[in-house]
Structures are given as structure tokens and as C-alpha cells.
N, C-alpha and C positions, 0 to 999 in steps of 0.2 A: 471723569468717566472711566470705568474699569475696562481693561482691554479685552478683546475677544479671546485671547489666549488664556486669560484668567477664567473666563466662562467655560471654555472647553475643558480646562483642567478640572474644574468643579464637576462637570458632567462625567468625566472619566473616573474621578474618584468615587462619585456617588453611584455609578452605574451598577455595581454588584447588588446594591440594596433592592433594586427592582428587576434585575435581569432574570429572565426565565431560564429554566434548565434546558440544556441542549442534548444531554444524554444521561441515562439513569443506570446505575450499577446495582446488581442484585444477584440472585441465585436462579439458575435455570438448569434443569436436569442434573441437579446435585453439584453443580460447579459454579464458580464465580463467572459472571457474564455481564455484558451490556444488554439490558433488557429492552430499552427503547431509546431512539427509534431504530428500526431495522428494515432496510439499510439506512445509513445516515444520509440525509439530503445534502446536496452541494451547498457549501457555505460561501457567502460573498463577503470579501473583505472590504472595509471602507478605507478611503485614501485621506490621510490626515497628517499635516505637517511633514510631507515628504516621504511617508511610508504607509504601507497597507496594514490595517489592523483588524482583528476579529477576536472578540471575547467569547469563550465557550463556558457555559455553566454545567457543573457536574453535581449530581445529587444521588442519594440512595433511593432505590425503588421502594415504594411503600404499598403494602397490601393490607386492607382493613385497618388503616392508620398505624400499621406497624412496619418499620423499615426492615428489609431483608438482611442488611449488614450493619455491623457495629464498627468495622474497620476494613480498610482495603488500601492497596497500593496500585497506582496506575503506572504501568511500565511502558515505555516507548520501545517498539520493536523495530520500526523503520520510519524515517522522517526525511522529507525532501531537503536537499541542500538549499540554504537561504531562508528556511522557515525556522523561527525561534519562538518558543513559548515561555512566558514568564509567569511565575506564581509568587505572590508575596514579595515582590522586588527581586526575585532570583530567577535567572534563566534555567529552566528545568528540562526543556526540550530543545534539542538542536542536533546537528549532524556530528559536531565535535565539541569536546570539553564541557559537556553538560552531564548532570547525573542521570538524565533520561528516565527518572522515576520519581514519584512523589506520593506521600501518604495523604489520604483524605483526612481532614480535620475531624475533631470529635463531633461536630455538628453534622458531619456528612454532607457538607455543602462547600464546594470550591469553585473558583473562577480562574481560568487560565487565559491569559491574553497573548494571542499570536501576532507576530509582525513579520513583514517581508518588505524589502526595498524595491523589488522589481515585479512587474506584471508576470503572471504565470499561473499554472495549476500546481498547487502544493498538496502534499499528502502527509497525514499523521496516522500511522498504524500503531495501535495500542492493545494491551491486554491487561486484565485485572488479576493480580496475584496477592498472596499473603492476606487473603480476606478472612473475616470472622463473622459468624452469624450473631444474632442478637444475644445469644447466650454465651458468646465468647468462644464457641467451638470453631476450629479451623475449617475452612471451606477449600476444597481442591481448586487449584489455579484454573483460570479460563483456558479452554482449548481454542487454538487458532488465534486470529487477530480481528480487531474491529477497525475499519478504515474510515477516515474522515477526509474528504476532499475540500480544499479551500481555493477559491478563485480570486486572484488579485488583478484588478483592471479588466481589460477585454482582450486577452491573448487569443491567438489562433491555437487550437488544440485538437488532438485526436482522442477519441474515447470509444469504448465498446467492450465486447465480450472476448473471452479467450477460452478455447476448448482444445482438448487433446485426447481423442477417444482411445488411444492405445495406452494411456498412462493411468494407472490405477491409484496412484497416490495423490496427495494434496499438491496443487500446482504452486502454492505460495512459496515453497523453498526454491522453486526454479526462478531463473531470471528471464524477464521479457526485455529484449533489446529492440528498440525501434530506431532505424537509421533512415534519415531523410537524404535523398540524393538529387542532385541536379545533373541529369545525364548519368554518367557513371561515377561522378565525384560525390563523396559524402560531404554534406554540409552541416549535419547535426546528428548526434547520437544520444538517445535517452534510454536509460535502463531503470527498471523497477520490478518488484515482485508482483505478479498478478493476484488479485484478491477476488475470487469468484463469488463471494458472499456480499460484496460491497455494492454500492449503487451501480457501478460498472467495474468490470474486472481491471480495467486500466483507464487512466486519464493522463495525458501528457501534453504539455504545451510545446509548441514549436515556434522558433524564432524567425521563420521565413513565411512567405505567402506565395500564392500562385501555384501553377502546375509543377508537381514534383513526383518522383518515385519514392515510395515508402517500402522498406524491407523490414519484416518482423521476424525475429528469431527467438524461439523459446528453448531454453536449455534442453539438451538431449533430443531435440527435434530439428528437422530440416526447416529452413527459412521459407517464408511466404512473401509475396511481392505484389504490390499494386502500382501500376504506372499511371501517369497523368492524373494524379489526384490533386484536386484543387484545394489547397490549404487556405481556407478563409473561414474565420469564425470557428464554430464547433463542427467537426467532421467525424462522423461515426464510421468505424471500420471494425467489424467483428472478425477476429482472427481464428481460424481453425488450423490445427497442426496435426494432420493425419499420419505423418511419417516420423516414427520414432526410431531410436537406435544410434543417434549421433552422440555417443557418451563423451567424446572429447571435444565436442562443440566446434569442429572446424567446417561444418556445413556439408560434409561428405561422409557417407557411411562406407567404411573401407577396413583394411587390415588393422589399422590402429584401434578402431572401435572393437573389432573382434578380439584382439589381443587383450584389451582392457577388461573385457568381460571374462575371458578365459583365466586371466591372472587373478581375478577377484572371485572366481567361481566358488560358490558355497558360503560366501561371506555376506554381510549386510552392508557392504561398501555402497554408500549413497551414490557416488559418481558413476559407478558401473551398473547400477540398478536401472536398466533401460526402461522397464515398465512401471517402476515405482511401487512395487508390491512389498518392498522391505527386504528382499533377499535376491542375491545374484544366482540364478539357476538356469534350467533349460529354457524357460520362457524368455529370458533375456537373450540367450544365445540364438534362439529361433527368430526373435524379433530382428536382431542384427543381420542374420543370414537372409531372412526374407527380403529386407530392404537393402541388401548389400549392393554397392555400386551406385546408389542413388545420391543425387546432389540437390541442395536447396535452390529455390527459385532466385535467391539473392546472388547466386554465382553466375547467373546468366547475364 
């Protein structure tokens, strides 16, 4: 009698033959893009032989039986620690020591298998680059990122939206830091870029349960805080960051922020650009002066 491991191996090897696509690459507004689905739904990883796995199928989008693309490269922009993606026997997606890009094959049909050893929420942020249309003409690279969330096991996690009304630029280059506290003591800190065009701007697993304080800090903005939050299962918290000007990210708007803006005045210094419009000018100076002396809720 053949072993169950042999049967499972046969299923895994044969899976790509009938696996459905999970996202489609094509051209939108004259640029390379992920056409469908938008946003990407939460993917559930299966537990098999001591690890969590999920295979994702990638194909070219077809209109009137004609694919948009003849070539494309999928580039990893950001990936969670502990998540590894393998393609054709090679690890191509991971936090360290991976190429973090791969070319689509000539058939325009690939399957990448992700694995993780621990329960949690994992993120794969990607973009499409070096694409060519069906005539072989180059297509401008994708703008922004496409985010895929994967859930391994049944972790407690936070999720929700992120808004910053004073910031004119894309929030993705900013860092969102979530700190879980028991009383005044930090017990866990998670950082990730917010993706406002994704299923949720953020999803982050937490390794604790019960009532805790959660402090959220978005780069260049003062922190927000929620007390006595019951961390059990999926907990939605939508974070709004109305106070900007903390360009040195010490959670207080003071002389240091003012000097940083003044020294970079007239430049396109990203760190000193308090309002994210691409230039350090009067608007940034006024923003810092208007909020001068304010501190984040996480300092309380």
C-alpha cells in the first residue's frame, strides 16, 4: 500500500495542471499593471507537513482571446519576514538572499508556492516591470504596488484603513509602526508600509491576546492610541493621523523638526517634506509651525 506522503506529493506536483489563476498581468492606462482581482482577497494558507503553504497562479490578462503582454517581470517590493516564495525549485521571494524578481515564462503562466512555518498574517507587495506588449514594444513599468495578504493558521490580528489628511503624497513610502503595550511596557512592535489600494491598508498579526493598549505611528505624523483593546481574532482599527510635521519621528513637533525643514528648504528632501508634495517649501514650514509643541498620544 502506497504511503499517504506519496499521494500528497503526487497532488502537489500535479496541482499546477488544474490550478486557477490568482491574479492577471496586463496593461492599464498605458502602463504594466495587475488587472484582476482588485483588491486581492485574503489568501488562506494550508497546513501540511509542519508548514503553511499556498500556491498562487499568475497569468497574462486576455482580451478578445489576445493577451495584453508577451513578457513581464514580477518584482518584489516588500515581503514579510518568514514568508518564502518558490518558483521552479528556486526561492525567488523572501526577506533576504533571494533575487526577489522573476520573469514570466513564454506561455505567460506561472505558479509560485509560498510557505511559512509560523501562524500569522503575511504580506507580498509586488509590481510589474520590464513588460512588453504582444508586438514586443516596451510597456512603462507599473506605478505603485499590488498587495497580497496571506493568513497562516488562526492568528490574532489587527487590520483596517490608514488616512493622513495633511499629507499630499503616497502613504506607501511612509512606515506604519504598531506597538502593543501591556500597561506602559511594549510587548510587541510591528512595522509595515500602508497600502491604501489594498484590501485593507494594513493587516498585522499580534502574538498576544486580551486587553492591551495599541499605539500607531505613521512617519512624519504624531502617534495615535487605543486603550483596552481586546486582541482576539480579527480586530479592526482604522487609524487617522491628522497631525503632521514630525519629520524626525520622535513623536514631538519641536525645534528639531523646524530646523530639519529650514536646512532642507527649497530641496526635494523626502524626509523633510512634511506634507509630501515633493518639495520642501513654505507649506512644510507652516505645517510644522502650526503644530509646534504638539506630542503624540503614544507619549501619554
